[in-house]
C-alpha positions in Angstrom: -15.8 31.3 -26.4 -19.6 31.3 -26.0 -19.9 34.6 -27.8 -17.8 33.4 -30.7 -19.8 30.2 -31.0 -23.0 32.2 -30.9 -21.8 34.2 -33.9 -20.8 31.0 -35.6 -24.3 29.7 -35.1 -25.9 32.9 -36.4 -23.7 32.6 -39.6 -24.8 29.1 -40.0 -28.4 30.0 -39.5 -28.2 32.6 -42.2 -26.2 30.7 -44.7 -26.7 26.9 -44.3 -29.2 27.0 -47.1 -26.5 28.3 -49.5 -25.1 24.8 -49.8 -26.5 21.9 -52.0 -28.1 19.2 -50.0 -25.1 16.8 -50.5 -22.6 19.5 -49.3 -24.8 20.5 -46.5 -25.1 16.9 -45.1 -21.3 16.4 -45.4 -20.6 19.7 -43.6 -23.1 18.8 -40.8 -21.5 15.4 -40.3 -18.1 17.0 -40.0 -19.5 19.6 -37.6 -21.2 17.0 -35.5 -17.9 15.1 -35.3 -16.0 18.2 -34.2 -18.7 19.3 -31.6 -18.8 15.8 -30.0 -15.0 15.5 -30.0 -15.1 12.3 -32.1 -12.1 11.1 -34.0 -12.1 11.2 -37.8 -12.4 7.4 -37.9 -15.2 7.0 -35.4 -18.5 5.7 -36.8 -21.3 8.2 -36.4 -24.5 7.0 -34.7 -27.4 7.7 -37.1 -30.1 8.3 -34.5 -27.9 10.6 -32.5 -26.9 12.6 -35.6 -30.5 12.9 -36.7 -31.6 14.2 -33.2 -28.7 16.6 -33.1 -29.5 17.9 -36.6 -33.1 18.6 -35.6 -32.0 20.5 -32.6 -29.5 22.5 -34.6 -32.1 23.5 -37.2 -34.4 24.6 -34.3 -31.5 26.7 -32.9 -31.0 28.3 -36.4 -34.7 29.2 -36.5 -34.3 31.1 -33.3 -31.0 32.9 -34.3 -31.5 33.6 -37.9 -32.8 37.2 -37.3 -30.2 38.0 -34.6 -27.3 40.3 -35.1 -23.7 39.3 -34.6 -22.7 40.1 -31.1 -19.6 41.8 -29.7 -16.8 39.8 -28.0 -16.8 40.5 -24.3 -13.0 41.1 -23.7 -11.6 42.4 -20.4 -10.7 45.7 -22.2 -14.4 46.2 -23.3 -16.6 44.9 -26.0 -14.9 44.1 -29.3 -16.5 44.2 -32.8 -16.8 40.6 -33.9 -15.3 41.4 -37.3 -12.2 43.2 -35.8 -10.0 40.2 -35.6 -6.8 42.2 -35.0 -8.3 44.0 -32.1 -9.4 40.7 -30.5 -6.1 39.1 -31.2 -4.1 41.8 -29.4 -5.6 40.4 -26.2 -5.9 36.7 -27.3 -2.5 36.0 -28.9 -0.4 36.6 -25.8 -2.7 34.1 -24.0 -2.2 31.4 -26.6 -5.4 31.8 -28.5 -6.2 32.8 -32.0 -9.4 34.4 -33.3 -10.5 34.6 -36.9 -13.3 36.6 -38.5 -14.0 37.6 -42.1 -16.0 37.1 -45.2 -15.8 33.8 -47.1 -17.2 32.9 -50.5 -20.3 34.7 -51.5 -19.7 37.2 -48.7 -20.6 34.7 -46.0 -19.3 35.7 -42.6 -17.1 33.2 -40.8 -15.6 33.0 -37.3 -13.5 30.7 -35.2 -11.5 30.6 -32.0 -8.6 28.2 -31.6 -5.5 27.4 -29.7 -2.5 29.2 -31.3 0.2 26.8 -32.5 2.8 29.2 -33.8 3.4 32.6 -35.5 6.1 33.4 -38.1 6.8 35.8 -40.9 7.2 34.9 -44.6 8.3 37.4 -47.2 6.9 40.3 -45.1 3.6 38.5 -44.4 2.6 37.5 -40.9 1.5 33.9 -40.6 -0.6 32.5 -37.8 -1.2 28.8 -37.4 -4.2 27.6 -35.4 -4.5 24.3 -33.6 -7.4 22.7 -31.8 -10.5 24.7 -32.5 -12.7 25.8 -29.5 -15.5 27.5 -31.6 -16.2 27.3 -35.3 -19.0 27.4 -37.9 -19.9 25.1 -40.8 -17.8 27.0 -43.4 -14.4 26.5 -41.7 -12.1 27.7 -44.5 -8.7 26.1 -44.0 -6.8 29.3 -44.8 -7.4 33.0 -45.2 -5.5 36.1 -46.2 -6.6 39.4 -44.6 -4.4 42.3 -45.5 -0.9 41.1 -44.7 -2.0 38.4 -42.3 -2.3 34.7 -43.2 -4.3 32.4 -41.0 -4.1 28.7 -41.4 -6.3 26.3 -39.5 -4.7 22.9 -39.1 -7.9 21.4 -37.6 -9.8 22.2 -40.8 -6.9 21.1 -42.9 -6.6 17.8 -41.1 -10.3 17.1 -41.9 -9.8 17.9 -45.5 -6.7 15.6 -45.7 -8.5 12.8 -44.0 -11.2 12.9 -46.7 -8.4 12.4 -49.3 -6.8 9.6 -47.3 -10.2 7.8 -47.2 -10.6 8.4 -51.0 -7.1 6.8 -51.5 -7.9 3.9 -49.3 -11.1 3.1 -51.1 -9.9 3.5 -54.6 -6.2 3.3 -55.1 -5.0 4.1 -58.6 -1.8 5.5 -60.1 -1.8 9.3 -59.9 -0.4 12.1 -57.8 -2.6 11.3 -54.8 -1.5 7.7 -54.7 2.1 8.7 -55.2 2.0 11.2 -52.4 0.2 9.0 -49.8 2.1 5.8 -50.7 5.4 7.6 -50.2 4.3 9.1 -46.9 2.9 5.8 -45.7 6.2 4.1 -46.4 8.1 6.9 -44.6 5.8 6.9 -41.5 5.2 3.2 -41.2 1.7 3.1 -42.8 -0.4 3.9 -39.7 -3.4 6.1 -40.3 -2.5 8.6 -37.5 1.1 9.0 -38.7 0.1 9.3 -42.3 -2.6 11.9 -41.5 -0.1 14.0 -39.5 2.6 13.8 -42.2 0.1 14.8 -44.9 -1.4 17.6 -42.8 2.2 19.0 -42.3 2.7 19.2 -46.0 -0.7 20.7 -46.6 -0.2 23.3 -43.9 3.0 24.4 -45.6 1.3 24.4 -49.0 -1.6 26.5 -47.6 1.0 29.0 -46.2 2.8 29.2 -49.5 -0.4 29.7 -51.4 -1.7 32.5 -49.1 1.7 34.3 -49.3 1.4 34.0 -53.0 -2.1 35.6 -52.7 -0.5 38.5 -50.9 2.0 39.0 -53.6 -0.7 38.7 -56.3 -2.7 41.3 -54.5 0.2 43.7 -54.4 0.7 43.2 -58.2 -3.0 43.6 -59.1 -4.0 46.3 -56.5 -7.3 46.7 -54.6 -9.4 46.9 -57.8 -9.1 43.1 -58.2 -11.2 42.5 -55.0 -13.7 45.1 -56.1 -14.1 43.4 -59.4 -14.4 40.0 -57.8 -17.1 41.3 -55.4 -19.0 42.9 -58.2 -19.0 39.7 -60.3 -21.3 37.9 -57.9 -21.2 34.1 -57.5 -21.5 32.9 -61.1 -19.2 31.7 -63.8 -17.2 34.9 -64.0 -16.4 34.8 -60.3 -15.3 31.2 -60.6 -12.9 32.1 -63.4 -11.5 35.1 -61.5 -10.8 32.9 -58.5 -9.0 30.3 -60.6 -6.9 32.9 -62.4 -5.8 34.6 -59.1 -5.1 31.2 -57.5 -2.9 30.2 -60.4 -1.0 33.5 -60.3 -0.5 33.1 -56.5 0.9 29.5 -57.0 3.0 30.6 -59.9 4.6 33.4 -57.8 5.3 31.4 -54.7 3.9 27.8 -54.3 5.3 26.1 -57.4 8.7 27.7 -57.2 9.0 26.7 -53.5 8.0 23.1 -54.2 10.4 22.9 -57.1 13.2 24.3 -55.0 12.4 22.0 -52.1 12.2 19.0 -54.3 10.3 17.0 -51.7 8.5 14.4 -53.8 5.5 13.8 -51.5 4.9 17.6 -51.3 5.0 17.9 -55.1 2.7 14.9 -55.7 0.3 16.2 -53.1 0.1 19.6 -54.7 -0.9 18.1 -58.0 -3.4 15.8 -56.4 -5.1 19.0 -55.2 -4.8 20.8 -58.6 -8.2 19.9 -59.9 -11.2 21.2 -61.8 -10.8 24.5 -63.6 -7.4 25.3 -62.3 -6.0 22.0 -63.6 -7.7 22.5 -67.0 -6.3 26.0 -67.3 -2.8 24.9 -66.2 -2.3 22.0 -68.6 1.3 23.0 -69.1 1.9 22.6 -65.4 0.4 19.1 -65.5 2.8 18.3 -68.4 5.7 19.6 -66.4 4.6 17.4 -63.4 4.4 14.4 -65.7 8.0 15.1 -66.8 9.1 15.5 -63.2 7.4 12.1 -62.3 9.1 10.4 -65.2 12.6 11.9 -64.8 12.8 13.1 -61.1 14.1 16.5 -62.1 12.1 19.5 -60.7 13.5 21.9 -63.3 10.4 21.6 -65.6 8.3 22.7 -62.6 10.4 25.7 -62.0 10.3 26.6 -65.7 6.5 26.2 -65.7 6.2 28.4 -62.7 8.2 31.2 -64.3 6.1 31.0 -67.5 2.9 30.8 -65.4 3.8 34.0 -63.4 4.1 35.9 -66.7 1.0 34.3 -68.2 -1.4 34.6 -65.3 -0.3 38.1 -64.5 -1.1 39.0 -68.1 -4.5 37.2 -67.9 -5.3 38.8 -64.6 -4.5 42.3 -65.9 -6.5 41.6 -69.0 -9.5 40.8 -66.9 -9.1 44.0 -64.9 -8.9 46.0 -68.1 -12.0 44.3 -69.4 -13.9 45.1 -66.2 -13.0 48.7 -66.5 -14.7 48.6 -69.9 -17.9 47.1 -68.5 -19.3 43.9 -66.9 -20.3 42.5 -70.3 -16.7 42.7 -71.6 -15.4 41.1 -68.4 -18.0 38.2 -68.7 -17.0 37.7 -72.3 -13.3 37.4 -71.5 -14.0 35.1 -68.6 -16.2 32.9 -70.9 -13.3 32.7 -73.4 -11.0 31.4 -70.7 -13.6 28.9 -69.5 -14.0 27.7 -73.1 -10.3 27.4 -73.4 -10.2 25.3 -70.3 -13.0 23.0 -71.7 -11.1 22.6 -74.9 -13.6 24.8 -76.8 
């Protein structure tokens, strides 16, 4: 556990400055809460947080130039990025290790208690529970090859931020509809509401990552090469949105329509924001029809149309990339302009 946390700290030392100040402070507050074992509702003592942050920055200064270290497993040292090798020893013992590259090529690591393993459409799914070591990035879900990892601890923290948003500013919309329904079903207590919403978000995350696997099989390995070559600018943002929508059109939205669980559908559309929402205006229209009529058929139809459209758009982006980066950037800008109504 100490070796994993040290690698987490090295990743933070190297990449903490990648965040804007606002995001950095939010992530540090969350990290402090996790490290101190505080509940999501506990008030944070300002002086204690300030002292902890100063010590953390001093630690980063010491670690920034260090290399990521091997994991000292009984069978011998293990490459910290070889999660499968580490998990061959850890999974039978009820633990789950994760390592990979997040946005912008940032290394990320964690060690957690294993909640469960299952298989979905030929994809292995591992669900993590209480986290024993983690970094600031803490992505809630990752797809690596044919393995999906979902971190319920990270998801729970994300869900809680939406619950707080709902408590502070209740207004009609998918978030209010989802949480109001769950609150009524669970009795309205924060803990019960949080667990119910986290359960739905865990399932949504699994569905999305299984969709990512299907999208990857359709598009081939060149998609990831293109995405890596595009850097971290507007083109990369567009590529992520297009692949996300293809993944959801292939798996997430059809599953939600088939399940017809209102809270799950409302919660999905509460999280469909920003560029993805602007690009998928027809999905939002289908959701509005569903909300008005209670029939999920428009959602199923929107998913089928979306699977065709977003595969076509994705393949068009790949073809443009093969012609050159300028052609790719131009096509991505056209999609962004379309989303902006330009």
